C-alpha positions in Angstrom: 79.5 119.9 138.0 82.2 122.4 137.9 83.6 123.0 134.4 86.5 125.4 134.4 88.3 127.0 131.4 91.9 127.5 131.2 93.1 130.2 128.6 96.7 129.5 127.5 98.5 125.9 126.8 101.8 127.1 128.4 103.6 125.8 131.3 101.2 127.3 133.9 98.0 126.3 131.9 99.0 122.6 131.4 100.0 122.2 135.1 96.8 123.9 136.2 94.5 121.8 133.9 96.3 118.3 134.9 96.0 119.4 138.6 92.3 119.8 137.8 91.8 116.5 135.9 93.3 114.7 138.7 90.2 115.6 140.8 88.2 114.8 137.8 86.9 118.3 137.3 86.2 118.8 133.3 88.6 121.4 132.0 88.6 122.9 128.3 92.0 124.2 127.6 92.5 126.9 125.0 95.2 127.3 123.0 95.6 129.8 120.1 98.7 127.7 118.2 98.7 126.6 115.5 96.4 128.9 114.1 98.3 132.0 115.5 101.8 132.5 117.2 103.3 135.3 119.5 106.4 136.7 118.1 108.3 134.3 120.3 106.8 130.8 119.9 107.4 128.6 117.0 106.1 125.0 118.0 102.6 124.0 117.8 102.8 121.7 120.7 102.0 122.8 124.5 104.3 123.8 127.0 106.8 125.3 124.6 110.2 126.7 126.4 110.6 129.9 124.5 113.9 131.2 126.1 116.4 128.6 127.3 116.3 124.8 127.9 117.4 124.9 131.1 115.3 124.3 134.2 118.2 125.4 136.3 119.5 123.9 139.6 118.5 121.1 141.3 120.7 121.5 144.4 118.6 121.8 147.5 120.9 124.8 148.6 118.8 126.8 146.0 115.2 128.0 146.1 114.6 126.7 142.6 116.0 123.2 143.5 114.0 123.4 146.6 110.8 124.3 144.4 111.5 121.1 142.2 111.2 118.8 145.1 107.8 120.5 146.1 106.6 120.0 142.6 107.6 116.6 142.3 105.6 115.9 146.0 102.6 117.7 144.3 102.8 115.2 141.6 103.8 117.8 138.8 103.2 116.5 135.1 105.9 119.0 133.8 108.6 117.6 136.2 107.8 114.1 135.1 108.4 115.2 131.4 111.2 117.1 132.4 112.9 114.0 133.6 112.2 111.9 130.6 113.4 114.9 128.2 116.5 115.6 130.2 119.8 116.4 128.5 123.4 116.6 130.2 123.8 119.9 131.9 126.2 119.3 134.9 124.0 119.9 138.1 121.4 121.7 136.0 118.0 120.7 134.7 117.9 121.2 130.9 115.6 119.5 128.5 115.2 118.7 124.8 112.6 121.1 124.4 110.9 119.6 121.4 110.7 116.1 123.2 109.7 117.8 126.4 106.5 119.8 124.5 105.8 116.4 122.9 105.5 114.5 126.1 103.2 117.1 127.9 100.9 117.4 124.9 100.4 114.0 124.7 99.6 113.8 128.5 97.1 116.4 128.0 95.4 115.3 124.8 95.1 112.1 126.3 93.3 112.8 129.5 89.8 112.1 129.4 89.0 115.0 131.8 90.8 117.7 129.3 89.4 119.0 126.2 91.8 121.1 123.9 90.5 123.4 121.8 92.7 125.3 119.5 91.2 129.0 119.4 92.1 132.4 120.3 90.0 133.8 123.2 90.1 137.4 122.7 87.8 138.7 125.3 85.9 137.7 128.5 82.7 138.4 127.0 83.4 135.4 124.6 80.0 133.3 124.3 82.3 130.2 125.0 83.2 131.5 128.4 79.5 131.6 129.7 78.9 128.2 131.0 82.3 128.1 133.1 82.2 128.3 136.8 85.8 129.6 136.8 88.4 131.3 134.2 92.1 130.6 134.8 94.0 132.8 132.6 97.4 131.3 131.8 98.2 133.1 128.5 101.4 134.0 129.9 103.5 137.2 129.6 102.9 137.2 125.7 99.1 137.2 125.9 97.2 138.1 122.3 96.5 142.1 122.3 92.8 141.1 122.5 92.7 139.2 125.8 95.2 141.8 127.3 92.8 144.3 126.7 90.0 142.6 127.8 92.0 141.9 131.2 93.0 145.6 131.4 89.8 146.8 130.9 88.5 144.5 134.1 91.4 145.6 136.4 91.3 149.2 135.3 95.2 149.7 134.8 97.8 150.5 131.8 100.1 147.8 130.8 103.1 147.0 132.5 106.0 146.0 130.5 109.2 144.6 130.5 111.3 142.8 127.8 112.8 139.2 127.6 115.7 138.5 125.2 116.6 134.9 124.0 119.9 133.6 123.4 120.9 132.1 119.8 121.2 128.5 119.0 124.2 127.2 117.0 124.8 123.9 114.9 127.3 121.9 117.0 129.0 120.6 113.4 129.9 124.3 112.5 131.8 125.1 115.9 135.7 124.8 115.3 136.5 122.1 117.7 140.3 122.9 117.1 139.5 125.7 119.4 136.6 125.0 121.4 136.8 122.2 124.2 134.2 120.1 126.4 134.1 120.7 129.9 132.2 121.9 132.8 133.3 124.0 135.7 135.9 122.2 137.7 134.8 118.8 135.9 137.1 118.6 132.9 135.5 115.1 132.1 132.1 116.3 131.7 130.7 116.9 128.1 127.9 119.0 129.1 129.2 122.2 127.7 131.1 123.4 124.8 133.6 126.1 125.8 135.0 128.9 123.9 138.3 130.6 125.3 139.3 134.0 124.8 142.5 136.1 125.4 142.4 139.4 126.7 142.7 141.0 123.5 140.0 138.9 121.8 137.9 139.7 125.0 138.2 143.7 124.9 137.9 143.6 121.0 134.3 141.7 121.5 133.2 143.7 124.4 134.0 147.1 122.1 131.8 145.8 119.1 129.2 144.4 121.5 128.7 147.7 122.8 128.5 149.6 119.7 126.5 147.1 118.0 122.9 147.9 116.0 120.0 146.8 118.6 116.6 146.3 117.9 114.7 149.5 119.4 111.2 149.2 121.1 108.1 151.1 119.8 107.4 154.6 121.0 104.6 153.8 123.3 106.4 150.9 124.9 108.2 151.6 128.5 111.7 149.4 128.1 112.4 147.5 131.3 114.3 144.6 131.2 114.2 141.8 134.0 117.2 141.6 135.9 117.6 138.1 135.7 117.6 137.9 131.9 119.3 141.1 130.8 120.7 141.0 127.2 124.3 140.7 127.0 124.9 144.1 125.5 122.8 145.5 128.4 125.5 143.9 130.9 128.2 145.1 128.6 127.2 148.6 129.0 127.5 148.1 132.6 131.3 147.9 132.5 134.0 146.5 130.6 134.5 143.6 133.1 130.9 142.8 133.9 130.8 140.0 131.5 134.5 138.4 132.8 132.7 138.2 136.1 129.6 137.1 134.9 128.4 134.5 132.0 131.9 134.5 130.8 133.9 134.0 133.8 136.7 131.5 133.2 136.9 129.9 136.7 137.2 126.3 137.1 137.6 126.0 133.0 141.0 124.7 131.9 141.9 124.8 128.3 143.2 121.1 127.7 145.5 122.3 125.1 147.1 125.1 126.7 146.5 123.8 130.4 146.0 127.3 131.5 142.7 129.2 132.5 142.0 131.5 129.7 140.8 135.3 130.1 137.4 134.8 129.4 135.3 131.6 128.3 131.9 131.6 126.4 130.0 128.7 127.3 127.5 126.8 125.1 125.0 124.3 126.5 123.4 121.4 124.5 119.8 122.1 123.5 119.1 118.2 122.7 120.2 114.7 123.6 122.1 114.0 120.5 124.1 117.3 121.4 123.7 118.6 117.8 122.6 122.1 118.6 124.1 124.3 121.4 123.0 127.6 122.8 125.0 130.4 123.9 124.7 130.7 127.8 124.1 134.1 128.8 123.8 135.4 125.2 120.4 136.9 125.3 120.2 139.6 123.2 118.3 142.5 121.4 121.1 143.2 118.7 119.8 143.0 115.1 120.1 139.7 113.4 123.3 140.8 111.1 125.2 142.3 114.1 124.5 139.1 115.8 126.3 137.3 113.1 129.0 139.6 112.8 129.8 139.9 116.6 129.2 136.4 117.8 131.4 135.0 114.9 134.2 137.1 116.8 134.0 134.4 119.6 136.9 131.9 119.0 135.6 128.7 117.8 132.2 130.2 116.2 134.1 131.9 113.3 131.9 130.0 110.7 129.3 129.0 113.1 125.8 128.1 111.8 122.8 129.8 113.2 119.9 127.8 114.0 118.0 130.3 115.7 119.1 134.0 116.2 118.5 135.6 119.6 115.5 137.9 119.8 113.6 140.2 122.3 110.0 140.3 122.9 107.5 141.9 125.1 105.9 140.3 128.4 103.0 141.6 130.1 102.2 141.1 133.7 99.9 142.7 136.2 100.6 144.6 139.4 99.7 141.3 141.3 99.4 142.9 145.0 96.8 145.6 143.8 94.6 143.5 141.5 94.6 140.0 143.0 93.2 138.3 145.9 95.2 135.4 148.0 93.6 133.0 145.5 95.0 134.9 142.7 91.4 135.9 141.7 90.7 139.3 140.3 89.5 141.7 143.0 87.3 143.1 140.3 85.9 139.5 139.1 86.5 136.4 141.3 85.4 134.3 138.8 88.7 134.8 136.9 92.0 133.7 138.3 95.5 134.3 136.8 98.3 131.8 136.9 101.9 131.9 135.6 104.3 134.8 134.3 101.2 137.0 133.9 101.0 137.3 137.6 104.6 138.4 138.0 106.3 135.3 138.9 109.4 135.1 136.4 110.7 131.7 135.1 109.7 128.4 133.9 109.2 126.4 136.9 107.9 129.4 138.8 105.2 129.7 136.3 104.4 126.1 136.3 104.2 126.2 140.4 101.8 129.1 140.1 99.6 127.0 137.7 99.8 123.9 139.7 99.0 125.8 143.1 96.0 127.5 141.3 94.7 123.9 139.9 95.1 122.3 143.2 93.3 125.2 145.1 90.3 125.3 142.6 90.1 121.4 142.8 89.8 121.7 146.6 87.5 124.4 146.4 85.1 122.6 144.1 84.9 120.0 147.1 84.0 122.4 149.5 87.5 122.6 151.1 89.8 125.5 151.5 93.7 124.8 150.6 96.1 127.3 152.4 99.0 128.3 150.7 102.6 126.7 151.9 104.4 128.6 154.5 106.4 131.6 153.3 109.6 129.8 154.4 109.1 127.3 151.4 109.7 128.0 147.7 106.2 127.9 146.5 104.8 129.9 149.6 107.6 132.3 149.4 106.8 133.0 145.2 103.0 133.2 146.1 103.7 135.7 149.0 105.8 137.6 146.4 102.6 138.5 144.5 100.7 139.5 147.8 103.0 141.8 149.1 102.3 145.3 148.2 105.3 147.2 146.9 106.1 150.6 145.4 107.4 149.2 142.2 106.4 145.9 142.0 108.5 143.7 139.6 108.8 140.2 138.3 110.8 137.9 140.5 112.4 134.3 140.4 112.1 132.2 143.2 114.9 133.0 145.6 115.6 132.5 149.4 115.4 136.2 149.7 111.7 136.3 149.5 111.4 134.1 152.6 111.7 135.3 156.0 115.1 135.6 157.7 116.6 132.6 159.4 115.6 133.0 163.1 119.3 132.1 164.3 122.8 133.4 163.3 124.7 131.2 161.1 127.8 131.4 159.2 127.5 132.6 155.3 128.7 129.3 153.8 125.8 127.4 155.6 123.3 129.8 155.4 121.9 128.4 152.2 121.5 125.1 153.3 120.0 126.1 156.3 117.2 127.7 154.3 116.8 124.9 152.1 116.4 122.5 155.0 113.9 124.7 156.7 111.9 125.1 153.3 111.8 121.5 153.1 110.9 120.5 156.6 108.2 123.1 156.6 106.7 122.3 153.0 106.5 118.4 154.5 104.7 119.1 157.5 102.2 121.4 155.3 101.9 118.6 152.8 101.1 115.8 155.7 98.5 118.4 156.8 96.6 119.4 153.7 97.5 117.0 151.3 98.3 113.6 152.4 95.4 113.7 154.7 
C-alpha cells in the first residue's frame, strides 16, 4: 500500500494530507513546530496564518472568489474551517487565526489515516523518508535552511528570494474612539472595519516620516525582491507621495459620521477575531524597525496611544523556478518521487497555496488507484494557477490567482462586465471538468 510523506503542516500540507487521507492513503505529516519556529511563525498549531487574517474576496467576479468555490467543490478542509472561524470583514472572508489553526489541527490529528510527527526534516537523505513511495514538500516559503539546501542540491540552482512584510496588530481598547469610527466602504452601518481619518496636513506629515523612517536591512548575500501584491507601506510611499492616498488609504466611500464629510485619507483597521478585541492595520505590512513603527504609526489620528499586540515585520520567502524544475505533476524533474506544493512552487497567497496542496493530494490519490487526474482547464482559477507554474518565463515571479493568468475571452465585452464573464466561464468549465473527472 502507498505511504506518502508530507513535509510541512501549513495550509498546503494540511490540505494535501487530508485529500490523501480521504482516499485512505496512509500519510505521515512532518511539522517542525513546536520544537523549532521560523522567523514568522508563533502558534504551535497547524495551518498558521502568518501575515493577514484575510482570505480575500468571495465575489464571483474575482478570481479568488471563484477559487473558493472550486475548493469547496473539491471538499477543502481549510474552506470548512475558515467558514467556522469567520469574523466580519464585509464581502471578504477573514478568520480568527487562532480558532482557524485549532480547527484544522484537530481535524488532522483525529484522522485515522494521518500520523503527525513533530520533527524537522533537514534532508531528503533522512532515513525516515526511505520507505515512502512519494514525498510532498509543503514546507512553504520559510523552509528551514537544511531542507532548502537539500532541495537546491536536487535542482542545481541558487536560491531565489523575495520578501514578505507583515502588518501590525493593535488592541481595540487602545484606539481613540473619539477620532476613529466604524464602517465599511459605502456601508456606514457595518462595523467590520475601524477607520482613522486624516487631514491633508496629517497625511503629508505621515508620508514624510514614513519615507524617512529607519528600515530593516537585508543581509548582504540576500537579494531583496518584494512581491508586488504585498509591498511594505514605506515602499509604496517611496513611489510617490499620493500612492497611499489612491491605494490602501483611499477615503472613497468612508464618511466620517462626526463631520459628515469624506476625509483626505483614511487608515482602515480590520478585526482579527470574533470579539473584535484586536485589529490589524490594513495594507500596513512594513519593514520599519520596531521603534520606528511605534513612533510613525502613532502619528495616525486615533492611534496616538495605541497598544501594539504584534509589531509588523519582514521575512524571507523562498521559491523555485517552477517551469524550469517541476513537471506537470509538480514533481521535481530531477527526482519524480519528490513533489512540491504551496508557496514554495511560486504561487502566492493563502488560498492559492492551499489549492496547490489540494490538487497535488487529489492527483496523487488518483495515481495510487492507477488513474490520471488532469489539471482543471486554464480558464478556471485552479487551472490558471497551475498553468502559471508551467509556463516558462524569462523572470519567473510568484503570483496570486487573477483573471490575467487565464486565456483571454473569445468575444469583445464592455469593461464593466468583463470580470463577470471571466468568472462565469471559469465556473462553467470547472463544473464540466468536475463532472468528468471527480464526480464520475
